[in-house]
N, C-alpha and C positions, 0 to 999 in steps of 0.2 A: 699614043695610047690614050685611052679614056680614063677618067677619074671615077672612083667609087667612094661612097660614104659607108663606113662600117660602124654600126652602133651595137653595143653590147646590150642584150635584152634579157639574158639569164645569167645567174651567178656562176662564178668559177669555183665556188666553194664545193668541196667533195668531188672535184674532177681530177682526172689524171694530171700528174705534174707536167707532162708535155703539153697538155691543153692550156694549163695556166701560163706556161712560158710562151706559148704561141700568142695568147692575148697580150702579154707584155710586149712581145716583139712587134705586134701590130700597132702598139702605142695606145692601147685601150687601158685605162686606169681603174675605172669603176663602172657601175651600172649606169646605163643610159648615156654614157660618154661616147662621143662620135669622133671619128678621124676621117679625113679625106686623103686618099692615097692614089697613086697611079695604079692602074689595073695590069700589073706585070704578071707573068706566069708564077713567079715566086710568091707574090701576095695572094694570088688566086688559090694557090696550093695551101697557104696558111688558112685562108678563109674556109676552104673545103674541110680542113681538119677540125674547125670549130664552128661549122655551119649551124649546129643546134644551139649555139650560145649567142649568135649575132644575127643582125638584120643587115642586108646589103642593098644599097640603092645606087643606080647609075646617076651620074651628075652630067 
């Protein structure tokens, strides 16, 4: 599998609780924080749920 870098670019404040928990599950703690993870179907599904809050780059 390939790796992707996920960076939070918008705030999680005033978002649904499920979206906030998805950001935490991805390992993102604060604005402009990036994590590098394997591009598994589970991770891609979580990214799709919060696509408006994050930026995704292939590594």
